C-alpha positions as CSV (number, residue, x, y, z in Angstrom):
1,M,99.3,-57.3,94.8
2,V,97.3,-54.7,96.8
3,L,99.1,-52.0,95.0
4,L,98.2,-53.4,91.6
5,K,94.5,-53.6,92.6
6,R,94.6,-50.0,93.6
7,L,96.3,-48.8,90.3
8,F,94.0,-50.9,88.0
9,P,91.1,-48.3,88.0
10,L,93.6,-45.6,87.1
11,F,95.1,-47.6,84.2
12,A,91.6,-48.4,82.9
13,G,90.6,-44.7,83.0
14,L,93.6,-43.6,81.1
15,A,93.0,-46.3,78.4
16,M,89.4,-45.2,78.0
17,L,90.5,-41.5,77.7
18,L,93.0,-42.4,74.9
19,F,90.4,-44.4,73.1
20,L,87.9,-41.5,73.1
21,S,90.6,-39.1,72.0
22,S,91.5,-41.4,69.1
23,C,87.8,-41.6,68.0
24,G,87.5,-37.8,68.1
25,N,90.5,-37.3,65.9
26,S,89.2,-39.8,63.3
27,T,85.8,-38.1,63.2
28,S,87.4,-34.7,62.7
29,S,89.7,-35.9,60.0
30,S,86.8,-37.5,58.1
31,S,84.8,-34.3,58.4
32,T,87.6,-32.2,57.0
33,S,88.1,-34.5,54.0
34,S,84.4,-34.5,53.1
35,T,84.2,-30.6,53.0
36,S,87.4,-30.0,51.0
37,Q,85.9,-30.9,47.6
38,P,83.5,-28.1,46.4
39,A,80.8,-29.1,43.8
40,S,81.8,-28.0,40.3
41,T,79.4,-25.9,38.2
42,P,79.6,-26.1,34.4
43,A,80.6,-22.7,32.9
44,V,78.3,-21.2,30.3
45,T,80.4,-19.8,27.4
46,A,79.1,-16.9,25.3
47,Q,79.3,-18.4,21.8
48,V,78.1,-15.2,20.2
49,K,79.1,-11.7,20.9
50,T,78.4,-8.3,19.4
51,A,80.4,-5.4,18.0
52,S,79.8,-2.1,16.3
53,A,80.7,-1.8,12.6
54,T,80.0,0.3,9.5
55,V,78.4,-1.9,6.8
56,G,77.3,-0.3,3.6
57,G,77.9,3.1,5.0
58,K,75.6,2.5,8.0
59,A,76.6,2.0,11.6
60,V,75.2,-1.3,12.8
61,T,75.6,-3.8,15.6
62,I,76.9,-7.1,14.2
63,L,77.2,-10.6,15.5
64,T,80.7,-12.1,16.1
65,N,82.1,-15.4,17.4
66,E,83.9,-15.7,20.8
67,Q,87.1,-14.3,19.2
68,G,85.4,-11.3,17.8
69,M,85.4,-12.4,14.1
70,T,82.4,-11.2,12.1
71,L,79.5,-13.7,11.5
72,Y,77.7,-14.0,8.2
73,Y,74.6,-15.6,6.7
74,F,74.1,-17.2,3.3
75,T,70.8,-16.3,1.6
76,P,70.2,-19.8,0.1
77,D,70.2,-21.4,3.6
78,T,67.1,-22.3,5.7
79,G,67.1,-22.7,9.4
80,T,67.3,-26.5,9.1
81,K,69.3,-27.0,5.9
82,A,72.6,-25.4,4.9
83,A,73.4,-24.8,1.3
84,C,77.1,-24.3,2.1
85,T,78.4,-27.7,2.9
86,S,81.0,-28.7,0.3
87,S,84.7,-28.8,1.4
88,G,85.4,-25.8,-0.8
89,C,82.5,-23.7,0.5
90,I,83.0,-24.4,4.2
91,G,86.8,-24.0,3.7
92,T,86.1,-20.4,2.8
93,W,83.0,-19.9,5.1
94,P,83.6,-22.0,8.2
95,P,80.2,-22.8,10.0
96,L,79.8,-21.7,13.6
97,L,79.3,-25.0,15.4
98,F,78.1,-25.8,18.9
99,T,79.7,-28.6,20.9
100,G,77.9,-28.2,24.2
101,T,74.4,-29.1,25.4
102,G,71.2,-27.1,25.5
103,S,71.3,-23.7,23.7
104,P,74.2,-21.4,22.9
105,A,74.6,-18.2,24.9
106,A,75.1,-14.7,23.8
107,A,77.2,-12.0,25.6
108,I,74.1,-9.7,25.7
109,K,70.4,-10.3,25.4
110,L,69.6,-10.4,21.6
111,P,66.3,-9.3,20.0
112,G,66.2,-12.4,17.9
113,E,66.4,-16.2,18.6
114,L,69.8,-17.9,19.0
115,E,69.5,-21.6,18.6
116,V,71.2,-24.8,17.3
117,Y,69.9,-26.9,14.4
118,A,71.5,-30.1,13.2
119,N,72.3,-29.9,9.5
120,A,74.9,-31.4,7.1
121,N,77.6,-29.3,8.8
122,G,76.9,-30.5,12.3
123,K,75.2,-28.7,15.2
124,Q,75.3,-25.3,13.6
125,V,74.4,-22.1,15.5
126,I,71.6,-20.1,13.9
127,Y,70.2,-16.7,14.5
128,N,66.6,-16.1,13.5
129,D,66.8,-19.2,11.4
130,H,69.9,-18.1,9.6
131,P,72.9,-20.6,10.0
132,L,76.0,-18.5,10.9
133,Y,79.5,-18.6,9.4
134,T,82.8,-16.8,9.7
135,F,84.8,-15.8,6.5
136,S,88.3,-16.9,5.7
137,G,88.9,-13.5,4.0
138,D,88.7,-11.7,7.4
139,S,92.0,-11.8,9.2
140,A,91.1,-9.7,12.3
141,P,88.1,-8.7,14.4
142,G,86.1,-5.9,13.0
143,Q,86.7,-6.8,9.3
144,T,83.6,-7.3,7.1
145,N,85.3,-8.4,3.8
146,G,82.6,-11.1,3.2
147,Q,79.8,-8.5,2.9
148,G,78.0,-8.9,-0.4
149,V,80.3,-11.7,-1.8
150,G,78.5,-13.4,-4.7
151,G,75.4,-11.3,-3.9
152,K,74.5,-14.1,-1.4
153,W,76.8,-13.5,1.7
154,F,76.0,-10.8,4.2
155,V,77.0,-9.7,7.7
156,A,74.7,-10.9,10.4
157,T,73.3,-8.0,12.5
158,T,71.3,-8.1,15.7
159,D,68.2,-6.9,13.8
160,L,68.5,-9.6,11.1
161,A,65.0,-10.5,10.0
162,K,63.6,-14.0,10.4
163,N,64.6,-16.4,7.6
164,T,61.4,-17.3,5.8
165,A,63.1,-19.5,3.1
166,T,61.7,-23.1,3.0
167,T,63.8,-26.2,2.6
168,T,62.5,-26.6,-1.0
169,S,64.3,-23.4,-2.1
170,V,67.7,-24.2,-0.5
171,T,69.2,-26.1,-3.3
172,P,69.8,-23.8,-6.2
173,T,68.1,-24.9,-9.4
174,P,70.8,-25.7,-12.0
175,A,70.9,-23.1,-14.8
176,S,69.6,-24.5,-18.0
177,A,71.0,-23.8,-21.4
178,G,70.3,-20.2,-22.3
179,A,69.9,-19.0,-18.7
180,V,70.9,-15.3,-18.3
181,I,74.0,-15.3,-16.2
182,V,75.6,-12.0,-17.5
183,K,74.0,-8.6,-17.7
184,T,75.3,-5.2,-18.6
185,A,75.3,-1.8,-16.9
186,S,76.6,1.7,-17.5
187,A,79.5,2.9,-15.3
188,T,82.3,5.5,-15.2
189,V,85.6,3.8,-15.2
190,G,88.8,5.8,-15.3
191,G,86.8,8.9,-16.0
192,K,85.2,7.3,-19.1
193,A,81.5,6.2,-19.5
194,V,81.5,2.6,-20.5
195,T,79.2,-0.4,-20.6
196,I,80.4,-3.1,-18.1
197,L,79.5,-6.7,-17.6
198,T,77.7,-7.8,-14.4
199,N,76.4,-11.0,-13.0
200,A,72.7,-11.8,-12.7
201,Q,72.5,-9.8,-9.5
202,G,74.1,-6.7,-11.0
203,M,77.5,-7.1,-9.3
204,T,80.4,-5.8,-11.5
205,L,82.5,-8.5,-13.2
206,Y,86.3,-8.3,-13.5
207,Y,89.1,-10.1,-15.3
208,F,92.6,-11.0,-14.1
209,T,95.5,-10.3,-16.5
210,P,97.6,-13.4,-15.6
211,D,94.6,-15.7,-16.7
212,T,94.3,-17.5,-19.9
213,G,91.0,-18.7,-21.4
214,T,91.5,-22.2,-20.1
215,K,93.6,-21.7,-17.0
216,A,92.7,-19.5,-14.0
217,A,95.6,-18.0,-12.1
218,C,93.2,-16.9,-9.3
219,T,92.2,-20.0,-7.3
220,A,91.8,-21.2,-3.7
221,G,92.5,-18.2,-1.3
222,C,92.5,-15.7,-4.2
223,A,89.0,-16.9,-5.2
224,S,87.7,-16.0,-1.7
225,S,88.3,-12.3,-2.5
226,W,87.5,-12.7,-6.2
227,P,84.7,-15.3,-6.5
228,P,84.7,-16.8,-9.9
229,L,81.6,-16.6,-12.0
230,L,80.6,-20.3,-12.4
231,F,78.0,-21.9,-14.6
232,A,75.9,-24.8,-13.3
233,G,73.9,-25.5,-16.4
234,T,74.5,-27.2,-19.8
235,G,75.4,-25.7,-23.1
236,S,76.4,-22.0,-23.1
237,P,75.5,-19.1,-20.7
238,A,73.4,-16.3,-22.1
239,A,73.6,-12.6,-21.8
240,A,70.7,-10.2,-21.3
241,I,71.7,-8.4,-24.5
242,K,73.7,-9.4,-27.6
243,L,77.3,-8.9,-26.8
244,P,80.0,-8.0,-29.4
245,G,82.4,-10.7,-27.9
246,E,82.1,-14.4,-27.1
247,L,80.6,-15.6,-23.9
248,E,81.6,-19.2,-23.1
249,V,82.3,-21.6,-20.3
250,Y,85.7,-23.3,-19.8
251,A,86.6,-25.9,-17.2
252,N,89.5,-24.8,-15.0
253,A,90.6,-25.2,-11.4
254,N,87.7,-23.2,-10.2
255,G,85.1,-25.3,-12.0
256,K,83.0,-24.4,-15.0
257,Q,84.0,-20.7,-15.2
258,V,82.3,-18.2,-17.5
259,V,84.7,-16.4,-19.8
260,Y,84.3,-13.5,-22.1
261,N,86.6,-13.2,-25.1
262,D,88.8,-15.8,-23.3
263,H,88.9,-13.8,-20.0
264,P,87.6,-15.8,-17.0
265,L,85.2,-13.6,-15.1
266,Y,85.0,-12.8,-11.4
267,T,83.1,-10.6,-8.9
268,F,85.0,-8.7,-6.1
269,S,84.3,-9.2,-2.4
270,G,85.1,-5.5,-1.9
271,D,82.0,-4.5,-3.8
272,S,78.9,-4.5,-1.5
273,A,76.3,-3.1,-4.0
274,S,75.5,-3.0,-7.7
275,G,77.4,-0.4,-9.6
276,Q,80.5,-0.4,-7.4
277,I,83.8,-0.9,-9.2
278,N,86.2,-1.0,-6.2
279,G,88.2,-3.8,-7.8
280,Q,89.3,-1.6,-10.7
281,G,93.1,-1.6,-10.9
282,V,93.7,-3.6,-7.8
283,G,97.3,-4.9,-7.8
284,G,97.7,-3.6,-11.3
285,K,96.2,-6.8,-12.5
286,W,92.4,-6.6,-11.9
287,F,90.2,-4.6,-14.2
288,V,86.5,-4.1,-14.9
289,A,85.2,-6.3,-17.8
290,T,83.6,-4.1,-20.4
291,I,81.6,-5.3,-23.5
292,D,84.5,-4.1,-25.7
293,L,87.1,-6.2,-23.8
294,A,89.8,-7.3,-26.3
295,K,90.4,-11.0,-26.9
296,N,92.8,-12.6,-24.3
297,L,96.0,-13.6,-26.1
298,N,97.7,-15.2,-23.1
299,K,98.7,-18.8,-23.7
C-alpha cells in the first residue's frame, strides 16, 4: 500500500505528459490542414489578340480572336445593335461573344476601346463601337478572305475609327421598285476592253456556268466566297444605264437573286476594291459578267 502511494504521483505525471502531447499533435495537424488550400485567383483570358497582315496592299496590325483568326466588322452595325443576326449571316460570320464578367481583355494595350454590349447575338465583343466577327471563309490564322465581302465586311485593325452609326441606320431600308442595284464600269478582261456589270458599290459581278436562271448551284459555303447579289425590294431591279439584256429577280436557294440574261449574279470575296476582277476564270467556271453576256441556255 505504501508503495502504491509512492508511485501514484509518478503515474499522474506520466498521464499529464501524454495528454499534453496529444493536444499538441492535434493542434499541429489542424494547422497543417488549414494552410494546405491556397486561395484561387480567377484567370483573365485575353479574348482579343493582334497580328501583322497585309490588307489592300498595306501592312497593318489586325485584331484576332484567341486562336489567331482574323476579326471583322460589318458597316451596317452600331455599337449596341447588330445587323448580322440571322442564322445564315452568323453561320458565315460567327460573332465574337464574351462569357465572362466585367470587360474582355486584350493581349496588348489597344489604342481603342474594347467592350461588351448585349445585342441580338448575345454579349458581343466590340471595338470602338464595332461588333466583332470571324469569317467562315478563313481556315487558318493570318487569312483575310472576308475583306471587302459585299462591300460591307472589313478587317478590324487596331486603328479602326470609332463607329458613328446610329441605331436608326442599322436596319437597311428595303430597296423599292426601280432602285439601282446594278451599275457598269470599264475593265480589261482577257486583254480586251469591255463594259462589266457591278453592284451598287462598284464591286465586279460574276456568273457561274453551272447555274440556270431559276436554280443556283452556288449556295451555302460556296456563297460565302461568292456572295449572291440579292434584291430586297418589290418589282424589278434597275440598272444605272439601259442594258442590252434582261435584268430580273428569280427566287432560288440563296433568296431573291438578281439575274442578268438568266445568269444569277455574284460578287467575289477575293476582290477588295472596285475595278478588281480577281474572280475571272476561277475553277474554269467563274467569269466576269459583261453587258453583252449571252442568254443562259442551261435548263
